[in-house]
C-alpha positions in Angstrom: 81.6 52.3 47.4 84.2 50.4 45.3 85.4 51.8 42.4 84.2 50.4 38.7 87.0 48.5 38.8 86.6 46.3 42.1 83.0 45.2 41.3 81.3 43.0 43.8 81.9 39.9 41.5 85.3 40.7 41.3 85.7 40.7 44.4 84.5 37.6 45.2 85.8 36.0 41.5 89.5 37.8 41.8 90.6 39.1 38.0 89.2 38.2 35.9 92.0 36.6 33.3 91.8 37.7 29.3 92.0 34.3 27.3 92.5 34.2 23.9 89.6 33.2 21.9 91.2 31.1 19.7 93.6 28.2 21.5 92.7 29.8 25.0 96.4 31.0 26.3 95.6 33.0 29.7 98.3 35.5 28.7 97.0 38.1 26.2 98.8 41.3 25.7 97.3 44.5 25.3 98.8 46.7 21.4 96.1 49.6 21.8 93.0 51.5 23.7 90.7 53.6 22.8 87.4 54.5 24.2 84.5 54.4 22.2 83.0 57.7 20.9 80.5 58.3 23.8 82.7 57.3 26.0 80.8 54.6 27.2 83.6 51.5 26.8 86.8 50.9 25.7 88.1 49.1 22.5 91.3 46.5 23.5 93.6 45.5 20.6 95.1 42.3 21.6 97.9 39.6 20.1 98.1 36.5 22.1 101.4 35.4 22.0 101.3 31.5 21.6 99.2 31.5 18.5 99.9 35.5 17.2 96.5 35.7 16.4 95.3 39.2 16.9 91.6 39.8 18.4 89.6 43.3 19.5 87.3 43.1 23.2 84.7 45.5 24.3 85.2 46.4 27.7 82.4 48.5 29.5 81.2 49.1 32.9 78.1 48.0 34.6 76.0 49.8 36.3 75.0 48.4 39.0 71.9 49.5 41.8 72.5 48.5 45.3 69.1 48.4 47.1 68.5 49.5 50.7 68.1 46.1 51.4 71.9 44.9 50.0 70.3 43.3 47.2 71.9 45.0 43.7 70.4 44.6 40.3 71.7 46.1 36.9 70.7 49.9 36.4 68.1 50.4 34.1 67.0 53.6 32.3 63.7 51.9 31.4 62.9 51.9 35.9 64.3 56.0 35.7 61.7 57.0 32.8 58.8 54.5 34.7 59.5 55.7 38.1 59.8 59.9 36.8 56.4 59.7 34.7 54.7 58.9 37.4 55.4 62.1 38.9 55.3 63.8 35.2 51.6 62.3 34.7 49.0 65.1 33.4 52.2 67.3 33.1 54.0 68.7 30.3 56.2 66.7 29.3 57.0 64.1 26.7 58.5 60.6 26.0 61.4 61.9 24.3 62.1 64.4 27.8 62.1 61.8 29.6 64.2 59.9 27.8 66.6 62.3 27.6 66.3 62.9 31.9 67.4 59.0 32.3 70.1 59.3 29.4 71.3 62.8 31.9 71.0 61.0 35.1 72.6 57.4 34.0 75.9 59.4 32.4 75.9 61.1 35.3 76.4 57.9 37.3 78.9 56.3 34.9 81.2 59.6 35.3 81.2 58.7 39.1 83.5 56.2 38.6 81.4 53.6 40.9 80.0 50.4 39.3 77.7 50.2 42.2 75.6 53.2 42.8 73.4 53.4 46.2 69.7 53.2 45.0 70.1 56.6 47.2 72.6 58.5 44.9 70.2 57.7 41.6 67.4 60.0 43.9 69.5 62.8 43.9 71.2 62.0 40.6 67.4 62.3 39.2 66.1 65.5 41.6 68.1 68.1 39.1 67.4 67.1 35.8 63.8 66.8 36.7 63.9 69.8 38.1 65.0 71.9 34.8 62.3 70.0 33.5 59.0 71.1 35.7 58.6 71.9 39.3 55.7 70.4 39.7 57.0 66.8 38.2 59.8 67.8 41.0 57.7 68.7 43.9 55.6 64.8 43.2 58.6 63.2 42.9 60.9 64.8 45.6 57.7 64.8 48.1 58.2 60.6 47.6 61.9 60.9 47.5 63.1 62.3 50.5 59.8 61.2 52.5 57.5 64.6 53.1 55.4 63.9 55.6 53.4 67.3 55.9 52.1 70.2 54.3 56.0 72.6 55.6 57.5 70.1 54.3 56.2 70.7 50.6 55.8 75.2 52.0 59.8 74.6 52.0 60.7 73.2 48.9 58.5 75.5 47.3 60.1 78.1 48.6 63.2 77.2 48.4 61.9 76.7 44.3 61.0 80.3 43.8 63.8 81.5 45.7 66.0 79.6 42.7 63.5 80.8 40.3 64.6 84.4 41.4 68.2 84.0 41.7 68.7 82.6 37.7 65.5 85.1 36.5 67.8 88.0 34.3 65.3 91.5 34.0 64.4 91.9 30.5 66.9 94.4 28.6 63.5 96.3 26.9 63.0 98.0 30.6 66.2 100.3 32.0 68.1 98.6 35.5 66.8 101.8 37.6 63.0 102.1 36.2 62.1 99.8 38.0 62.8 101.7 41.3 62.1 105.2 40.5 59.5 107.1 41.6 56.5 108.2 39.3 56.5 111.3 36.9 53.2 112.3 37.4 51.2 112.0 40.9 
């Protein structure tokens, strides 16, 4: 997988030159670089040595999805929401929660530093937040994503969910720690 700065287009066409928008000179100099507040883009202040004018560029990493067939298409949050909403049908999951899940998925993919993401990685990135959101929706999505062939596949996944739930559950503070294992006083 190529780093974000070596996308398919860059490998095919070669590195791009930033031309001055005023005089079209091809040798501009960067005088300042800053990330945007949300970190999704880089704002660069540039100066042209030829005409001595300044301008600003905004550079953004464009996420691309590489399908199993090899087809490359742009990443779409809406497509993530559509896919997950099918798994959440009839479940108490709001559109705002679905939008938040899609945002978390996109942020985790951007944090990987790659511009071309295999579609399998997107499915993996969806599973974690979806498991936190709704266990039934998670099972529905996982059954399609992981290609469950039998009831045993579902049972293994349910057992794993139960084990995770038991590990993360915290005993109530109202009940003393040893109270559950004590023998009854009357008997």
